[in-house]
TORPA-4810 file (N, C-alpha, C, O; in nm, 3 decimals):
<nodes>
NODE_1_0.084_-0.119_0.000_0.000_0.000_0.000_0.087_0.125_0.000_0.181_0.134_0.079_M
NODE_2_0.058_0.217_-0.085_0.131_0.344_-0.092_0.033_0.457_-0.064_-0.072_0.467_-0.127_D
NODE_3_0.068_0.541_0.030_-0.020_0.650_0.072_0.053_0.783_0.059_0.163_0.798_0.112_I
NODE_4_-0.006_0.876_-0.010_0.051_1.010_-0.020_-0.015_1.099_0.084_-0.136_1.118_0.082_K
NODE_5_0.066_1.154_0.177_0.009_1.232_0.288_-0.081_1.346_0.244_-0.178_1.379_0.312_P
NODE_6_-0.048_1.407_0.129_-0.127_1.524_0.085_-0.269_1.487_0.045_-0.353_1.576_0.026_Q
NODE_7_-0.298_1.357_0.033_-0.433_1.314_-0.001_-0.519_1.290_0.124_-0.638_1.259_0.113_T
NODE_8_-0.459_1.304_0.242_-0.527_1.270_0.367_-0.565_1.395_0.446_-0.501_1.499_0.434_L
NODE_9_-0.669_1.383_0.527_-0.695_1.481_0.631_-0.582_1.471_0.733_-0.521_1.365_0.749_E
NODE_10_-0.554_1.582_0.802_-0.438_1.581_0.891_-0.450_1.478_1.003_-0.349_1.424_1.048_W
NODE_11_-0.573_1.451_1.047_-0.590_1.352_1.154_-0.544_1.213_1.109_-0.484_1.139_1.186_Q
NODE_12_-0.572_1.180_0.982_-0.530_1.049_0.929_-0.380_1.044_0.909_-0.317_0.941_0.936_S
NODE_13_-0.321_1.154_0.863_-0.176_1.159_0.848_-0.108_1.145_0.985_-0.005_1.078_0.997_A
NODE_14_-0.166_1.208_1.085_-0.112_1.200_1.220_-0.113_1.055_1.270_-0.017_1.010_1.332_Y
NODE_15_-0.222_0.983_1.244_-0.231_0.844_1.288_-0.126_0.757_1.220_-0.073_0.664_1.281_K
NODE_16_-0.094_0.786_1.093_0.012_0.712_1.025_0.146_0.737_1.092_0.226_0.644_1.109_L
NODE_17_0.172_0.861_1.131_0.299_0.894_1.194_0.314_0.825_1.329_0.416_0.761_1.355_M
NODE_18_0.213_0.838_1.416_0.227_0.784_1.551_0.217_0.631_1.552_0.256_0.566_1.649_I
NODE_19_0.165_0.574_1.442_0.157_0.428_1.433_0.282_0.365_1.376_0.299_0.244_1.384_G
NODE_20_0.370_0.446_1.318_0.491_0.391_1.257_0.619_0.442_1.322_0.721_0.372_1.322_S
NODE_21_0.616_0.562_1.378_0.735_0.616_1.443_0.722_0.586_1.592_0.665_0.664_1.668_I
NODE_22_0.776_0.472_1.633_0.758_0.427_1.771_0.861_0.323_1.809_0.921_0.260_1.721_L
NODE_23_0.884_0.302_1.939_0.830_0.383_2.050_0.892_0.522_2.051_1.004_0.541_2.002_P
NODE_24_0.821_0.618_2.108_0.868_0.755_2.113_0.893_0.796_2.258_0.807_0.773_2.343_R
NODE_25_1.008_0.856_2.286_1.030_0.909_2.421_0.936_1.026_2.447_0.883_1.086_2.354_P
NODE_26_0.917_1.057_2.572_0.823_1.162_2.611_0.897_1.278_2.675_0.969_1.261_2.774_I
NODE_27_0.880_1.396_2.619_0.930_1.518_2.681_0.819_1.573_2.769_0.717_1.621_2.719_A
NODE_28_0.839_1.567_2.898_0.743_1.621_2.994_0.791_1.763_3.025_0.881_1.782_3.107_F
NODE_29_0.731_1.861_2.958_0.787_1.996_2.954_0.721_2.087_3.057_0.599_2.104_3.059_V
NODE_30_0.804_2.145_3.143_0.755_2.246_3.236_0.801_2.383_3.190_0.915_2.400_3.146_S
NODE_31_0.711_2.479_3.200_0.738_2.616_3.157_0.660_2.711_3.248_0.578_2.668_3.328_S
NODE_32_0.688_2.839_3.233_0.611_2.939_3.307_0.573_3.052_3.212_0.640_3.076_3.112_I
NODE_33_0.464_3.121_3.244_0.426_3.237_3.164_0.495_3.361_3.220_0.574_3.352_3.314_D
NODE_34_0.465_3.476_3.163_0.533_3.599_3.203_0.502_3.639_3.347_0.576_3.716_3.408_E
NODE_35_0.391_3.587_3.401_0.354_3.618_3.539_0.409_3.517_3.639_0.392_3.532_3.760_K
NODE_36_0.476_3.412_3.586_0.533_3.310_3.673_0.443_3.191_3.698_0.478_3.104_3.777_G
NODE_37_0.327_3.185_3.631_0.238_3.070_3.646_0.296_2.949_3.575_0.340_2.959_3.461_N
NODE_38_0.296_2.835_3.642_0.359_2.715_3.588_0.266_2.637_3.496_0.144_2.637_3.513_A
NODE_39_0.327_2.571_3.398_0.255_2.484_3.306_0.335_2.356_3.290_0.458_2.358_3.296_N
NODE_40_0.266_2.245_3.271_0.332_2.115_3.260_0.255_2.029_3.161_0.135_2.006_3.179_L
NODE_41_0.323_1.980_3.055_0.253_1.904_2.951_0.349_1.806_2.884_0.467_1.835_2.868_A
NODE_42_0.297_1.687_2.842_0.381_1.588_2.775_0.376_1.601_2.623_0.273_1.634_2.565_P
NODE_43_0.491_1.573_2.559_0.502_1.575_2.413_0.586_1.456_2.369_0.698_1.436_2.417_Y
NODE_44_0.531_1.376_2.276_0.603_1.255_2.235_0.673_1.269_2.100_0.724_1.171_2.047_S
NODE_45_0.676_1.390_2.044_0.764_1.418_1.931_0.888_1.485_1.992_0.892_1.607_2.004_F
NODE_46_0.988_1.405_2.029_1.098_1.451_2.113_1.224_1.371_2.084_1.220_1.248_2.075_F
NODE_47_1.337_1.442_2.068_1.463_1.371_2.048_1.582_1.461_2.076_1.567_1.581_2.101_T
NODE_48_1.702_1.401_2.072_1.828_1.475_2.085_1.875_1.519_1.947_1.842_1.457_1.846_A
NODE_49_1.953_1.627_1.944_2.007_1.680_1.819_2.158_1.676_1.816_2.218_1.627_1.720_I
NODE_50_2.221_1.727_1.922_2.364_1.749_1.921_2.419_1.736_2.062_2.351_1.767_2.160_S
NODE_51_2.546_1.688_2.073_2.611_1.678_2.203_2.696_1.801_2.234_2.715_1.835_2.351_A
NODE_52_2.747_1.867_2.131_2.830_1.987_2.151_2.801_2.087_2.041_2.857_2.077_1.932_E
NODE_53_2.714_2.185_2.067_2.647_2.209_2.196_2.538_2.105_2.223_2.488_2.043_2.129_P
NODE_54_2.502_2.088_2.348_2.396_1.992_2.380_2.261_2.053_2.345_2.214_2.146_2.411_M
NODE_55_2.200_1.999_2.240_2.072_2.049_2.192_1.970_1.936_2.190_2.002_1.823_2.153_L
NODE_56_1.848_1.967_2.230_1.736_1.873_2.223_1.619_1.946_2.159_1.619_2.069_2.150_V
NODE_57_1.520_1.871_2.113_1.405_1.934_2.051_1.278_1.856_2.079_1.282_1.735_2.103_C
NODE_58_1.167_1.926_2.075_1.037_1.862_2.079_0.942_1.943_1.992_0.969_2.059_1.960_F
NODE_59_0.832_1.881_1.954_0.741_1.946_1.860_0.599_1.951_1.917_0.531_1.848_1.923_S
NODE_60_0.554_2.068_1.959_0.414_2.084_1.998_0.328_2.115_1.875_0.356_2.209_1.801_P
NODE_61_0.226_2.036_1.854_0.136_2.061_1.742_0.035_2.169_1.778_0.007_2.192_1.896_M
NODE_62_-0.019_2.235_1.677_-0.126_2.333_1.700_-0.253_2.261_1.744_-0.272_2.144_1.712_R
NODE_63_-0.338_2.331_1.815_-0.462_2.272_1.861_-0.550_2.232_1.743_-0.558_2.304_1.644_R
NODE_64_-0.615_2.116_1.757_-0.694_2.062_1.647_-0.820_2.138_1.615_-0.875_2.125_1.505_G
NODE_65_-0.868_2.219_1.710_-0.993_2.291_1.687_-0.974_2.417_1.603_-1.047_2.441_1.508_K
NODE_66_-0.873_2.496_1.640_-0.859_2.626_1.574_-0.717_2.661_1.531_-0.693_2.769_1.478_D
NODE_67_-0.621_2.569_1.553_-0.484_2.596_1.513_-0.408_2.688_1.606_-0.299_2.734_1.572_G
NODE_68_-0.463_2.716_1.722_-0.396_2.807_1.816_-0.278_2.738_1.883_-0.268_2.615_1.885_S
NODE_69_-0.188_2.819_1.936_-0.070_2.767_2.004_-0.107_2.712_2.141_-0.194_2.766_2.209_K
NODE_70_-0.040_2.604_2.180_-0.059_2.551_2.314_0.018_2.637_2.414_0.109_2.710_2.378_K
NODE_71_-0.022_2.626_2.542_0.038_2.709_2.646_0.190_2.693_2.652_0.262_2.791_2.670_D
NODE_72_0.238_2.570_2.637_0.383_2.545_2.644_0.458_2.629_2.541_0.558_2.693_2.574_T
NODE_73_0.410_2.627_2.418_0.477_2.701_2.312_0.471_2.851_2.337_0.571_2.921_2.322_L
NODE_74_0.356_2.900_2.376_0.344_3.044_2.403_0.437_3.086_2.518_0.501_3.191_2.512_R
NODE_75_0.443_3.004_2.621_0.530_3.036_2.735_0.677_3.041_2.695_0.750_3.133_2.732_N
NODE_76_0.720_2.942_2.618_0.861_2.934_2.580_0.898_3.050_2.488_1.008_3.104_2.498_I
NODE_77_0.809_3.087_2.397_0.839_3.199_2.310_0.853_3.330_2.388_0.930_3.418_2.349_E
NODE_78_0.780_3.341_2.499_0.786_3.464_2.578_0.903_3.465_2.676_0.970_3.567_2.690_K
NODE_79_0.928_3.353_2.743_1.028_3.351_2.850_1.162_3.292_2.809_1.263_3.314_2.876_T
NODE_80_1.163_3.217_2.697_1.287_3.160_2.640_1.349_3.051_2.727_1.468_3.023_2.714_K
NODE_81_1.273_2.991_2.815_1.327_2.887_2.904_1.224_2.776_2.924_1.103_2.799_2.913_E
NODE_82_1.273_2.655_2.953_1.186_2.543_2.984_1.269_2.429_3.042_1.392_2.431_3.036_F
NODE_83_1.200_2.330_3.097_1.265_2.210_3.151_1.199_2.088_3.089_1.076_2.077_3.086_V
NODE_84_1.281_1.995_3.039_1.229_1.867_2.993_1.254_1.765_3.103_1.368_1.736_3.138_I
NODE_85_1.146_1.711_3.157_1.152_1.612_3.264_1.131_1.473_3.203_1.030_1.448_3.138_N
NODE_86_1.226_1.384_3.225_1.216_1.250_3.169_1.113_1.169_3.250_1.114_1.170_3.373_I
NODE_87_1.026_1.099_3.178_0.915_1.028_3.242_0.955_0.886_3.280_1.007_0.811_3.198_V
NODE_88_0.930_0.851_3.406_0.952_0.716_3.457_0.819_0.653_3.494_0.716_0.720_3.504_S
NODE_89_0.823_0.521_3.515_0.701_0.446_3.544_0.627_0.499_3.666_0.504_0.494_3.672_E
NODE_90_0.701_0.549_3.764_0.643_0.583_3.893_0.538_0.695_3.886_0.450_0.701_3.972_E
NODE_91_0.546_0.782_3.786_0.448_0.893_3.780_0.384_0.904_3.642_0.349_1.014_3.598_F
NODE_92_0.368_0.791_3.576_0.311_0.794_3.442_0.164_0.836_3.442_0.117_0.897_3.347_V
NODE_93_0.091_0.804_3.546_-0.050_0.844_3.555_-0.061_0.995_3.565_-0.145_1.057_3.498_E
NODE_94_0.022_1.055_3.648_0.019_1.200_3.663_0.059_1.269_3.534_0.000_1.371_3.497_E
NODE_95_0.158_1.213_3.464_0.197_1.267_3.334_0.080_1.265_3.237_0.053_1.364_3.168_M
NODE_96_0.009_1.153_3.232_-0.104_1.140_3.141_-0.214_1.241_3.173_-0.278_1.294_3.083_N
NODE_97_-0.235_1.267_3.301_-0.337_1.364_3.341_-0.302_1.506_3.297_-0.390_1.589_3.281_N
NODE_98_-0.174_1.532_3.279_-0.132_1.665_3.233_-0.160_1.686_3.085_-0.146_1.798_3.035_C
NODE_99_-0.199_1.581_3.013_-0.233_1.595_2.872_-0.371_1.660_2.853_-0.407_1.700_2.743_A
NODE_100_-0.447_1.670_2.961_-0.576_1.738_2.955_-0.552_1.885_2.922_-0.459_1.946_2.975_I
NODE_101_-0.635_1.942_2.837_-0.619_2.083_2.801_-0.687_2.171_2.906_-0.802_2.212_2.890_E
NODE_102_-0.612_2.197_3.012_-0.661_2.286_3.117_-0.657_2.431_3.069_-0.588_2.463_2.972_F
NODE_103_-0.730_2.517_3.137_-0.720_2.660_3.109_-0.578_2.707_3.137_-0.508_2.648_3.219_D
NODE_104_-0.536_2.812_3.069_-0.397_2.857_3.078_-0.357_2.902_3.218_-0.238_2.904_3.250_S
NODE_105_-0.453_2.939_3.301_-0.420_2.984_3.436_-0.419_2.871_3.538_-0.400_2.895_3.658_D
NODE_106_-0.438_2.747_3.493_-0.437_2.632_3.582_-0.295_2.580_3.596_-0.225_2.562_3.496_V
NODE_107_-0.251_2.555_3.719_-0.119_2.500_3.747_-0.130_2.348_3.746_-0.187_2.288_3.837_D
NODE_108_-0.075_2.285_3.641_-0.086_2.138_3.629_-0.015_2.065_3.741_-0.058_1.956_3.779_E
NODE_109_0.093_2.122_3.794_0.160_2.059_3.909_0.059_2.036_4.020_0.048_1.925_4.073_F
NODE_110_-0.013_2.140_4.055_-0.111_2.131_4.164_-0.230_2.044_4.125_-0.284_1.971_4.208_E
NODE_111_-0.271_2.053_4.000_-0.389_1.981_3.954_-0.371_1.830_3.961_-0.465_1.759_3.996_Q
NODE_112_-0.251_1.781_3.928_-0.230_1.635_3.921_-0.150_1.581_4.039_-0.134_1.460_4.051_V
NODE_113_-0.099_1.668_4.125_-0.029_1.621_4.244_0.119_1.595_4.227_0.175_1.509_4.296_G
NODE_114_0.185_1.667_4.135_0.330_1.657_4.122_0.396_1.774_4.195_0.332_1.875_4.223_L
NODE_115_0.525_1.758_4.225_0.595_1.852_4.312_0.693_1.937_4.232_0.771_1.884_4.153_T
NODE_116_0.690_2.067_4.252_0.785_2.157_4.186_0.924_2.142_4.248_0.939_2.127_4.369_K
NODE_117_1.025_2.148_4.162_1.165_2.144_4.204_1.234_2.267_4.149_1.239_2.285_4.027_K
NODE_118_1.288_2.351_4.235_1.352_2.472_4.189_1.471_2.439_4.098_1.557_2.359_4.133_E
NODE_119_1.474_2.502_3.981_1.582_2.478_3.887_1.705_2.559_3.923_1.697_2.653_4.002_S
NODE_120_1.819_2.520_3.866_1.946_2.587_3.894_1.975_2.699_3.796_2.021_2.806_3.834_I
NODE_121_1.946_2.673_3.667_1.990_2.767_3.562_1.875_2.838_3.491_1.900_2.931_3.415_T
NODE_122_1.751_2.796_3.513_1.636_2.858_3.447_1.527_2.883_3.551_1.533_2.830_3.662_V
NODE_123_1.428_2.963_3.515_1.322_2.998_3.608_1.213_2.891_3.620_1.164_2.868_3.731_K
NODE_124_1.172_2.823_3.510_1.068_2.721_3.526_1.113_2.610_3.619_1.229_2.569_3.615_P
NODE_125_1.023_2.561_3.703_1.061_2.451_3.794_1.065_2.319_3.720_1.000_2.300_3.617_P
NODE_126_1.143_2.227_3.775_1.140_2.090_3.726_1.038_2.009_3.805_0.973_2.060_3.896_G
NODE_127_1.026_1.882_3.769_0.937_1.790_3.839_1.021_1.706_3.935_1.108_1.631_3.893_V
NODE_128_0.995_1.720_4.064_1.073_1.649_4.165_1.069_1.498_4.143_1.169_1.430_4.163_T
NODE_129_0.955_1.447_4.101_0.939_1.303_4.082_1.019_1.250_3.962_1.041_1.130_3.952_E
NODE_130_1.063_1.338_3.873_1.143_1.297_3.758_1.288_1.274_3.801_1.344_1.353_3.876_S
NODE_131_1.347_1.166_3.753_1.484_1.131_3.793_1.590_1.201_3.709_1.707_1.204_3.746_K
NODE_132_1.549_1.256_3.596_1.639_1.332_3.509_1.565_1.455_3.457_1.454_1.443_3.404_V
NODE_133_1.626_1.571_3.472_1.568_1.695_3.419_1.673_1.765_3.332_1.790_1.775_3.368_Q
NODE_134_1.628_1.814_3.218_1.713_1.890_3.127_1.667_2.036_3.132_1.561_2.070_3.081_L
NODE_135_1.748_2.121_3.195_1.715_2.263_3.202_1.762_2.330_3.074_1.880_2.326_3.042_E
NODE_136_1.669_2.393_3.002_1.697_2.443_2.867_1.667_2.591_2.852_1.575_2.644_2.913_C
NODE_137_1.748_2.656_2.769_1.714_2.788_2.718_1.680_2.771_2.571_1.734_2.683_2.504_V
NODE_138_1.592_2.854_2.520_1.548_2.844_2.382_1.662_2.878_2.286_1.721_2.986_2.293_L
NODE_139_1.692_2.785_2.198_1.792_2.808_2.093_1.725_2.860_1.967_1.773_2.954_1.904_H
NODE_140_1.615_2.796_1.931_1.543_2.836_1.809_1.407_2.769_1.809_1.390_2.659_1.862_E
NODE_141_1.310_2.836_1.748_1.179_2.774_1.727_1.140_2.796_1.582_1.150_2.907_1.529_V
NODE_142_1.096_2.690_1.519_1.054_2.693_1.379_0.906_2.659_1.372_0.860_2.568_1.439_L
NODE_143_0.832_2.733_1.290_0.689_2.709_1.274_0.661_2.655_1.134_0.723_2.699_1.037_H
NODE_144_0.569_2.561_1.125_0.535_2.500_0.997_0.386_2.516_0.967_0.320_2.423_0.921_F
NODE_145_0.336_2.635_0.994_0.195_2.665_0.970_0.124_2.701_1.098_0.173_2.675_1.207_G
NODE_146_0.007_2.762_1.083_-0.072_2.800_1.199_-0.213_2.742_1.192_-0.307_2.799_1.248_D
NODE_147_-0.227_2.630_1.124_-0.357_2.565_1.107_-0.361_2.437_1.191_-0.256_2.389_1.233_H
NODE_148_-0.479_2.381_1.215_-0.489_2.256_1.290_-0.405_2.146_1.224_-0.412_2.127_1.102_P
NODE_149_-0.327_2.075_1.304_-0.242_1.969_1.252_-0.100_2.013_1.223_-0.011_1.929_1.209_G
NODE_150_-0.076_2.145_1.214_0.059_2.195_1.191_0.139_2.185_1.321_0.082_2.177_1.430_A
NODE_151_0.271_2.185_1.308_0.356_2.175_1.425_0.463_2.282_1.427_0.488_2.350_1.327_G
NODE_152_0.525_2.296_1.541_0.641_2.382_1.558_0.754_2.296_1.613_0.729_2.195_1.679_S
NODE_153_0.876_2.336_1.585_0.993_2.265_1.637_1.064_2.356_1.736_1.118_2.460_1.699_L
NODE_154_1.063_2.315_1.861_1.130_2.391_1.967_1.265_2.328_1.994_1.273_2.212_2.035_V
NODE_155_1.372_2.403_1.971_1.508_2.354_1.994_1.562_2.422_2.119_1.565_2.545_2.127_I
NODE_156_1.605_2.342_2.214_1.657_2.396_2.339_1.803_2.361_2.360_1.848_2.251_2.328_G
NODE_157_1.878_2.456_2.413_2.017_2.432_2.453_2.016_2.394_2.600_1.968_2.469_2.684_K
NODE_158_2.070_2.278_2.631_2.068_2.227_2.767_2.175_2.297_2.850_2.294_2.288_2.820_V
NODE_159_2.132_2.368_2.952_2.223_2.441_3.040_2.265_2.358_3.160_2.373_2.380_3.216_E
NODE_160_2.180_2.264_3.199_2.212_2.180_3.315_2.134_2.050_3.306_2.014_2.050_3.275_C
NODE_161_2.201_1.939_3.332_2.136_1.807_3.342_2.136_1.768_3.488_2.241_1.755_3.550_V
NODE_162_2.018_1.749_3.543_2.005_1.712_3.684_1.963_1.566_3.693_1.860_1.527_3.638_R
NODE_163_2.041_1.486_3.764_2.023_1.341_3.768_2.020_1.295_3.913_2.104_1.335_3.993_I
NODE_164_1.924_1.210_3.946_1.925_1.150_4.079_2.055_1.071_4.099_2.099_1.000_4.009_N
NODE_165_2.114_1.085_4.215_2.247_1.028_4.240_2.254_0.878_4.212_2.353_0.829_4.158_D
NODE_166_2.149_0.805_4.248_2.155_0.659_4.234_2.156_0.612_4.089_2.186_0.496_4.061_E
NODE_167_2.122_0.702_3.995_2.119_0.665_3.854_2.253_0.680_3.785_2.278_0.617_3.682_L
NODE_168_2.342_0.763_3.841_2.461_0.806_3.769_2.585_0.733_3.819_2.617_0.737_3.938_Y
NODE_169_2.654_0.665_3.727_2.775_0.592_3.763_2.869_0.586_3.643_2.828_0.551_3.532_Y
NODE_170_2.995_0.620_3.665_3.098_0.610_3.562_3.061_0.689_3.437_3.089_0.646_3.325_D
NODE_171_2.997_0.806_3.457_2.962_0.891_3.344_2.840_0.847_3.266_2.814_0.900_3.158_G
NODE_172_2.766_0.752_3.318_2.651_0.698_3.247_2.528_0.694_3.338_2.539_0.693_3.460_K
NODE_173_2.411_0.693_3.274_2.284_0.680_3.346_2.238_0.535_3.340_2.236_0.474_3.232_I
NODE_174_2.202_0.480_3.453_2.152_0.343_3.462_2.005_0.342_3.418_1.917_0.383_3.493_D
NODE_175_1.981_0.296_3.297_1.845_0.301_3.242_1.750_0.208_3.315_1.629_0.232_3.317_S
NODE_176_1.802_0.101_3.376_1.714_0.011_3.450_1.659_0.079_3.575_1.545_0.053_3.615_E
NODE_177_1.739_0.166_3.635_1.690_0.239_3.752_1.603_0.358_3.709_1.515_0.401_3.784_K
NODE_178_1.628_0.410_3.590_1.546_0.521_3.539_1.403_0.475_3.509_1.308_0.550_3.532_L
NODE_179_1.388_0.353_3.458_1.256_0.297_3.423_1.178_0.391_3.331_1.068_0.434_3.366_K
NODE_180_1.233_0.423_3.213_1.166_0.517_3.124_1.039_0.459_3.063_1.021_0.338_3.055_P
NODE_181_0.952_0.548_3.021_0.826_0.511_2.957_0.823_0.574_2.818_0.865_0.688_2.800_V
NODE_182_0.774_0.498_2.719_0.763_0.549_2.583_0.619_0.550_2.536_0.532_0.488_2.597_G
NODE_183_0.594_0.621_2.427_0.460_0.633_2.372_0.447_0.549_2.247_0.538_0.546_2.164_R
NODE_184_0.334_0.481_2.233_0.300_0.408_2.112_0.182_0.480_2.045_0.162_0.599_2.068_L
NODE_185_0.106_0.409_1.964_-0.009_0.470_1.898_-0.130_0.470_1.991_-0.136_0.395_2.088_A
NODE_186_-0.225_0.558_1.959_-0.349_0.562_2.036_-0.325_0.593_2.182_-0.255_0.688_2.216_G
NODE_187_-0.383_0.510_2.270_-0.370_0.528_2.414_-0.263_0.439_2.474_-0.256_0.423_2.596_Q
NODE_188_-0.179_0.380_2.389_-0.084_0.280_2.436_0.052_0.341_2.470_0.100_0.432_2.403_M
NODE_189_0.112_0.287_2.578_0.246_0.323_2.621_0.329_0.196_2.632_0.276_0.085_2.626_Y
NODE_190_0.459_0.213_2.649_0.545_0.096_2.660_0.654_0.119_2.764_0.694_0.232_2.790_T
NODE_191_0.701_0.010_2.823_0.817_0.011_2.911_0.932_-0.049_2.829_0.943_-0.171_2.820_K
NODE_192_1.016_0.033_2.770_1.115_-0.014_2.672_1.210_-0.121_2.725_1.259_-0.202_2.646_P
NODE_193_1.236_-0.124_2.854_1.335_-0.218_2.907_1.276_-0.354_2.941_1.350_-0.445_2.977_L
NODE_194_1.144_-0.369_2.929_1.081_-0.495_2.970_1.117_-0.610_2.877_1.113_-0.726_2.919_S
NODE_195_1.153_-0.580_2.754_1.190_-0.686_2.659_1.307_-0.637_2.572_1.305_-0.653_2.450_D
NODE_196_1.406_-0.578_2.637_1.520_-0.521_2.563_1.623_-0.629_2.531_1.625_-0.735_2.593_S
NODE_197_1.708_-0.600_2.435_1.816_-0.692_2.398_1.935_-0.611_2.350_1.922_-0.493_2.317_F
NODE_198_2.050_-0.675_2.345_2.175_-0.607_2.312_2.226_-0.653_2.176_2.222_-0.772_2.144_E
NODE_199_2.273_-0.558_2.096_2.342_-0.588_1.972_2.476_-0.516_1.974_2.480_-0.394_1.991_L
NODE_200_2.583_-0.588_1.958_2.716_-0.529_1.957_2.747_-0.478_1.817_2.738_-0.553_1.720_I
NODE_201_2.782_-0.351_1.807_2.814_-0.293_1.676_2.943_-0.350_1.621_3.044_-0.354_1.692_R
NODE_202_2.941_-0.393_1.497_3.061_-0.446_1.434_3.158_-0.334_1.400_3.116_-0.224_1.363_K
NODE_203_3.286_-0.361_1.412_3.388_-0.260_1.387_3.458_-0.287_1.255_3.548_-0.212_1.216_R
</nodes>
């Protein structure tokens, strides 16, 4: 079967993407508005870009109803700072509850029962329950339309990586102790380490 995306409604194209690009890591992004009100939301279009400088990116899509920007994107464009909190099994329910589109003046930390952690290099708080936080300043944001289904690419320069002590050894993070969670299609999530295997790269 061959499908040309331009022949589809954006919702159908989106389903093709999330059904084939998987598992996807989750950027649990905390930000603040100009008044200091906190926002917290998950995004599964998320990856690393560069180690030097250390750059990461995530993509918030426009709202499906009217193409408006989500609170996270508006906050980052105004304040130029954010934190990406890595999601572990222990608080996956709270993360999922933050996907609800609350009013912009609602503090998701308080709404779902997560704890703010004062950041070192940026103003937005991190999530205390997260075992790894990437404190970022905005490097660049690219927009690919302002209609429903369009996305933006937020590129952040990592100013500080905060890691729970028990995870870090010999310059590496113990992924088994991190217990990361990934996103699949629809309402499905995955625990990537539950059926992992090793392949040694040939030299």
